[in-house]
C-alpha distance (Angstrom), angle and dihedral (degrees) to the residues before:
residue distance angle dihedral
M1 . . .
A2 3.75 . .
E3 3.90 123.9 .
G4 3.77 126.6 -136.7
T5 3.78 142.6 151.4
I6 3.85 127.1 -105.5
K7 3.87 103.9 -107.7
K8 3.77 99.1 179.2
V9 3.79 136.9 -4.1
L10 3.81 116.4 -161.5
D11 3.80 129.1 -159.5
K12 3.73 89.9 -127.0
G13 3.92 91.0 78.5
F14 3.76 101.0 -96.0
G15 3.84 140.5 77.4
F16 3.79 145.2 168.8
I17 3.78 135.1 -99.9
K18 3.77 123.6 -149.1
T19 3.79 104.9 -136.1
A20 3.85 128.3 -150.1
T21 3.78 88.2 -97.1
D22 3.90 91.9 53.6
K23 3.80 90.6 -109.1
D24 3.83 117.0 139.3
L25 3.82 111.8 -126.1
F26 3.83 120.2 -163.5
F27 3.83 120.0 -133.2
H28 3.78 130.8 -176.3
S29 3.83 123.2 -143.9
S30 3.82 90.1 -110.3
A31 3.79 88.8 65.0
V32 3.79 93.9 62.4
Q33 3.84 116.1 105.5
G34 3.77 131.7 -167.9
V35 3.87 96.2 9.7
G36 3.72 137.8 46.6
F37 3.82 119.3 -91.2
N38 3.81 88.5 -118.1
D39 3.83 91.2 57.0
L40 3.89 91.1 67.2
R41 3.75 116.4 98.9
E42 3.83 132.3 -167.9
G43 3.82 111.2 -94.7
Q44 3.83 92.0 26.9
K45 3.81 115.8 135.1
V46 3.85 115.2 -122.2
T47 3.77 139.5 176.6
Y48 3.79 120.9 -138.5
T49 3.79 144.6 157.6
E50 3.76 119.4 -120.4
G51 3.78 116.7 -120.5
M52 3.82 140.0 162.9
G53 3.72 120.7 -100.7
Q54 3.77 130.3 -173.0
K55 3.88 91.5 -85.1
G56 3.84 98.6 36.9
P57 3.84 138.2 -78.0
C58 3.77 118.1 4.7
A59 3.73 140.5 167.5
E60 3.84 119.9 -102.3
N61 3.84 131.6 -173.7
V62 3.83 92.5 23.3
K63 3.83 111.0 -170.9
P64 3.84 132.8 168.9
A65 3.86 110.0 -99.1
């Protein structure tokens, strides 16, 4: 699993993770595991797996680190 930092969490049910390569990776609330989407905060460390969504790369299995 890769590690990153929550860059932005939006009220619309999605957010972005800043990856180790400084790339922003989209994630949807349905990809969050172990905690509720609303429990995630900007600057929080998370682990994830990179997958492919309808519009390109996205984070899946997002969990607090």
